[in-house]
NUPATOR-120179 format. One record per residue (C-alpha): chain; x, y, z. Coordinates in steps of 0.25 Angstrom, whole numbers, always signed. Example, Ala and Ser with C-alpha at 12.3 -4.5 7.8 and 13.67 -1.06 7.14 Angstrom:
# residues 2
marse, c1, c2, c3
A, +49, -18, +31
A, +55, -4, +29
This chain:
# residues 448
marse, c1, c2, c3
A, -73, -43, -49
A, -67, -34, -59
A, -64, -40, -72
A, -49, -42, -73
A, -40, -39, -83
A, -25, -45, -85
A, -15, -40, -95
A, -3, -50, -98
A, +7, -52, -108
A, +20, -54, -107
A, +30, -41, -101
A, +32, -28, -110
A, +21, -28, -118
A, +13, -17, -113
A, +5, -25, -101
A, +5, -13, -90
A, +3, -1, -102
A, -10, -9, -106
A, -13, -9, -91
A, -11, +6, -88
A, -19, +8, -102
A, -30, +0, -97
A, -31, +6, -84
A, -31, +18, -90
A, -21, +24, -81
A, -3, +20, -77
A, -4, +10, -67
A, +6, -1, -71
A, +22, +4, -74
A, +25, +2, -88
A, +39, +1, -93
A, +47, -5, -103
A, +53, -14, -95
A, +49, -29, -96
A, +41, -35, -85
A, +38, -21, -76
A, +25, -28, -72
A, +28, -39, -63
A, +14, -41, -55
A, -1, -39, -60
A, -6, -25, -58
A, -21, -21, -57
A, -30, -9, -60
A, -46, -8, -61
A, -50, +0, -74
A, -60, +0, -84
A, -61, -8, -98
A, -72, -9, -106
A, -83, -6, -98
A, -78, -15, -86
A, -69, -13, -72
A, -58, -21, -75
A, -46, -23, -66
A, -33, -25, -76
A, -22, -33, -73
A, -8, -30, -77
A, +2, -42, -77
A, +16, -44, -77
A, +21, -49, -91
A, +20, -64, -92
A, +35, -71, -95
A, +38, -87, -96
A, +47, -88, -81
A, +48, -96, -70
A, +38, -95, -61
A, +49, -90, -49
A, +54, -78, -57
A, +50, -63, -56
A, +44, -66, -71
A, +37, -81, -68
A, +31, -73, -55
A, +24, -62, -65
A, +20, -72, -74
A, +13, -79, -63
A, +6, -66, -57
A, +2, -62, -74
A, -5, -76, -74
A, -13, -74, -61
A, -18, -62, -67
A, -22, -68, -81
A, -30, -80, -72
A, -37, -70, -64
A, -40, -61, -76
A, -54, -61, -82
A, -47, -56, -96
A, -32, -54, -101
A, -24, -46, -108
A, -13, -54, -114
A, -4, -41, -121
A, +7, -44, -132
A, +18, -35, -138
A, +13, -31, -152
A, +26, -25, -155
A, +34, -37, -150
A, +24, -48, -158
A, +22, -60, -152
A, +34, -67, -141
A, +36, -82, -137
A, +28, -78, -123
A, +17, -71, -128
A, +12, -84, -136
A, +16, -92, -122
A, +8, -84, -114
A, -5, -81, -126
A, -4, -98, -126
A, -6, -97, -110
A, -18, -86, -109
A, -24, -96, -120
A, -26, -106, -111
A, -32, -97, -99
A, -45, -95, -96
A, -47, -77, -96
A, -47, -71, -109
A, -37, -64, -116
A, -37, -53, -123
A, -23, -52, -131
A, -17, -37, -133
A, -6, -33, -144
A, +0, -22, -136
A, +10, -11, -142
A, +1, -13, -155
A, +3, +2, -159
A, +0, +5, -173
A, -1, -2, -186
A, +11, -11, -183
A, +8, -16, -170
A, -6, -18, -173
A, -1, -28, -185
A, +9, -34, -174
A, -2, -37, -166
A, -10, -45, -173
A, +1, -55, -170
A, -4, -58, -158
A, -15, -67, -165
A, -5, -78, -164
A, -10, -80, -149
A, -23, -85, -149
A, -29, -74, -140
A, -37, -67, -150
A, -38, -53, -156
A, -26, -47, -152
A, -29, -33, -148
A, -18, -22, -153
A, -16, -10, -142
A, -4, -1, -137
A, -6, +0, -121
A, +3, +12, -123
A, -4, +21, -133
A, -18, +16, -130
A, -18, +10, -144
A, -31, -1, -144
A, -35, +0, -131
A, -50, +3, -134
A, -49, -9, -143
A, -45, -17, -131
A, -55, -11, -121
A, -65, -17, -130
A, -58, -30, -131
A, -57, -30, -117
A, -73, -27, -116
A, -75, -39, -126
A, -66, -49, -119
A, -74, -46, -106
A, -88, -49, -111
A, -86, -63, -106
A, -82, -57, -92
A, -92, -55, -84
A, -92, -43, -75
A, -92, -45, -60
A, -96, -34, -49
A, -84, -29, -44
A, -85, -24, -29
A, -80, -9, -34
A, -91, -2, -25
A, -89, -10, -12
A, -86, +0, -1
A, -72, -6, +4
A, -63, +2, -6
A, -50, -5, -5
A, -40, +0, +3
A, -28, +4, -6
A, -14, -3, +0
A, -3, -3, -6
A, +11, -10, -1
A, +25, -3, -2
A, +39, -5, +2
A, +53, -7, -3
A, +56, -18, -12
A, +54, -34, -7
A, +47, -30, +5
A, +38, -40, +3
A, +28, -30, -4
A, +21, -40, -16
A, +22, -52, -7
A, +14, -46, +4
A, +2, -41, -8
A, +2, -56, -10
A, +2, -60, +2
A, -11, -49, +5
A, -16, -54, -7
A, -14, -70, -6
A, -11, -72, -20
A, +4, -70, -29
A, -1, -55, -32
A, +11, -50, -36
A, +24, -56, -39
A, +34, -56, -26
A, +50, -61, -25
A, +62, -58, -20
A, +66, -49, -31
A, +64, -36, -27
A, +56, -26, -34
A, +47, -36, -40
A, +34, -28, -39
A, +36, -15, -50
A, +23, -10, -51
A, +11, -6, -40
A, +2, -19, -40
A, -13, -18, -33
A, -22, -27, -30
A, -36, -28, -22
A, -39, -36, -13
A, -48, -38, +0
A, -39, -39, +12
A, -43, -49, +25
A, -53, -38, +31
A, -61, -40, +17
A, -57, -27, +13
A, -52, -22, -1
A, -38, -18, -2
A, -29, -12, -14
A, -17, -18, -14
A, -4, -12, -20
A, +8, -18, -20
A, +21, -9, -24
A, +33, -9, -31
A, +45, -8, -19
A, +48, +6, -16
A, +64, +8, -15
A, +71, +21, -11
A, +73, +32, -24
A, +87, +30, -25
A, +87, +16, -28
A, +75, +19, -39
A, +81, +17, -51
A, +75, +10, -62
A, +62, +16, -70
A, +53, +5, -64
A, +57, +6, -52
A, +53, +22, -52
A, +40, +17, -58
A, +38, +6, -48
A, +40, +17, -37
A, +32, +25, -42
A, +20, +17, -42
A, +21, +11, -29
A, +21, +26, -24
A, +7, +28, -32
A, +3, +17, -26
A, +6, +22, -12
A, -2, +35, -15
A, -13, +27, -19
A, -15, +19, -8
A, -20, +20, +7
A, -13, +10, +14
A, +4, +8, +12
A, +8, -7, +18
A, +24, -3, +19
A, +31, -19, +16
A, +43, -18, +25
A, +53, -29, +24
A, +55, -33, +38
A, +68, -39, +38
A, +75, -26, +33
A, +65, -16, +42
A, +61, -1, +36
A, +71, +8, +30
A, +70, +21, +22
A, +63, +16, +10
A, +52, +9, +17
A, +51, +24, +27
A, +49, +29, +12
A, +39, +23, +8
A, +30, +24, +23
A, +33, +40, +23
A, +28, +38, +10
A, +17, +34, +13
A, +15, +43, +25
A, +17, +54, +15
A, +4, +50, +5
A, -4, +46, +19
A, -4, +31, +17
A, -9, +23, +28
A, +4, +14, +31
A, +6, -2, +36
A, +19, -7, +38
A, +21, -21, +32
A, +33, -28, +39
A, +36, -40, +28
A, +44, -52, +30
A, +41, -51, +45
A, +43, -66, +45
A, +59, -64, +42
A, +61, -56, +53
A, +71, -62, +66
A, +70, -51, +76
A, +54, -45, +73
A, +55, -36, +86
A, +67, -28, +81
A, +62, -26, +67
A, +48, -22, +72
A, +56, -12, +81
A, +62, -6, +70
A, +52, -5, +61
A, +43, +4, +71
A, +55, +12, +75
A, +57, +17, +61
A, +42, +17, +58
A, +41, +26, +71
A, +52, +34, +68
A, +49, +37, +53
A, +36, +37, +49
A, +29, +49, +60
A, +17, +49, +51
A, +14, +34, +51
A, +16, +33, +67
A, +10, +19, +70
A, +11, +13, +56
A, +5, -1, +55
A, +17, -12, +55
A, +13, -27, +50
A, +24, -38, +51
A, +22, -48, +40
A, +27, -57, +31
A, +20, -56, +19
A, +28, -70, +12
A, +22, -78, +23
A, +10, -70, +26
A, +11, -69, +41
A, +8, -55, +47
A, -2, -52, +35
A, -14, -52, +42
A, -11, -39, +50
A, -8, -33, +37
A, -21, -28, +32
A, -27, -26, +44
A, -16, -15, +47
A, -18, -9, +34
A, -33, -9, +36
A, -30, -3, +50
A, -21, +8, +46
A, -32, +11, +34
A, -42, +13, +44
A, -33, +23, +52
A, -28, +30, +40
A, -44, +33, +35
A, -49, +37, +50
A, -55, +49, +51
A, -56, +55, +64
A, -69, +65, +71
A, -68, +78, +70
A, -71, +80, +84
A, -63, +68, +88
A, -53, +73, +81
A, -55, +87, +90
A, -55, +82, +102
A, -40, +75, +101
A, -37, +88, +93
A, -39, +97, +105
A, -33, +86, +115
A, -19, +86, +108
A, -18, +102, +107
A, -23, +102, +123
A, -10, +90, +124
A, -1, +98, +115
A, -4, +111, +111
A, +0, +118, +97
A, +13, +124, +100
A, +15, +140, +94
A, +21, +143, +82
A, +29, +155, +80
A, +22, +160, +95
A, +9, +158, +89
A, +0, +147, +94
A, -7, +138, +85
A, -20, +134, +88
A, -26, +122, +83
A, -41, +123, +82
A, -48, +109, +77
A, -42, +97, +67
A, -51, +90, +58
A, -48, +75, +50
A, -48, +80, +36
A, -46, +67, +29
A, -41, +53, +33
A, -34, +43, +23
A, -23, +48, +30
A, -29, +57, +42
A, -26, +71, +40
A, -29, +80, +51
A, -32, +96, +47
A, -27, +105, +60
A, -34, +119, +60
A, -30, +129, +67
A, -25, +143, +70
A, -10, +141, +63
A, -12, +126, +62
A, -4, +128, +50
A, +9, +130, +58
A, +7, +119, +66
A, +20, +111, +69
A, +23, +97, +64
A, +27, +92, +78
A, +12, +95, +83
A, +7, +89, +69
A, +14, +77, +73
A, +9, +76, +87
A, -5, +79, +83
A, -5, +66, +73
A, +2, +58, +84
A, -9, +59, +93
A, -20, +59, +82
A, -13, +47, +77
A, -14, +41, +92
A, -27, +45, +96
A, -35, +41, +83
A, -26, +27, +82
A, -21, +32, +68
A, -7, +24, +68
A, +1, +23, +56
A, -6, +32, +47
A, -1, +44, +42
A, -9, +58, +48
A, -8, +71, +42
A, -11, +84, +46
A, -16, +96, +41
A, -16, +111, +47
A, -26, +123, +44
A, -22, +135, +52
A, -24, +150, +51
A, -17, +163, +55
A, -27, +172, +60
A, -18, +180, +70
A, -31, +182, +78
A, -36, +166, +77
A, -29, +164, +91
A, -29, +174, +99
A, -38, +171, +111
């Protein structure tokens, strides 16, 4: 396994800024508002010559366990128990607080080694303020400025020294089964984070009745029941544009969009009690536009009274509104109870296989001749379109390129006919299919 380093500390000391700095790119949302990070966030990086899984955690706060801050603290404490090294961050400018002292006392009782970081220690005054951290009894503080990059080289050296006693275990990065990149999207409070926890079998992200608990995209790798690796991303709920008002929520939605563009399969989580509304359709159409495979998880199915009616309504909306994803897989489940959950990943794997499928050129052109014999391309401006052959130029999603005289003038309705026939013949329901054309306007090309 890769060496795990967890960044912890009370809210607003700069943990996410440090996380982005050590990762070498902006991953976690950073804002002046305390408590922006509510769930653990992971990224693979390299520090001091070693492969590192870096964990950004929620701020440590003294709070009852049934509150949001209490659940955030429980998640951070689990990250500490799983880590090989802890980076405990304090704010050098603000000085030590009672919370810093309380958490330092708790950390001294843990078996995991701790590096004490005095962040926001820019300049001579900041370095002097960092010396106060000796009181915590966690060894020499490392003064850094995550925002400006001061002291990061020294921090790398300190991490290297701290990890000398931690053995490197061979990782499975050369494993041929590359992770399937999967994103969970949907409206706020549809049950996305509950679904992620249910799939992983642990309370990996914070859940609760309060909408909008997840603010950033949370990525985690695991092996599903088939034994295949999956990189799973839980995203913040995506509300319609008119309701996206706060700066933080705009950044959350931007992180969700980025997760969608980087994934291969999207699980669109719907609240079965509310059905599919226009915002759900927007998310599905966005997945279509980006060429991502789509699976619908109809969550909270255990609470639905008239299931036949609810399923029929959903099928009607999908048929009428998602032409590019005709036949999309729908899995009814309850993320809370786990009922129906065993059907989700097989549906994802099947959809992923279709999304990756390539049809041999010979087989493809025999089909192409057949559909033209059944329904010839129409005349355009009184002139015949003569289609010669078709190739599948790429998969992920399947993309067909049609060659022929004036192929670029092929009407949209004939392209739809072609796509529907291709989807049915080669068993590709629920997968977006692209059609490109390559033609010529040579006036003599079709005179025969």
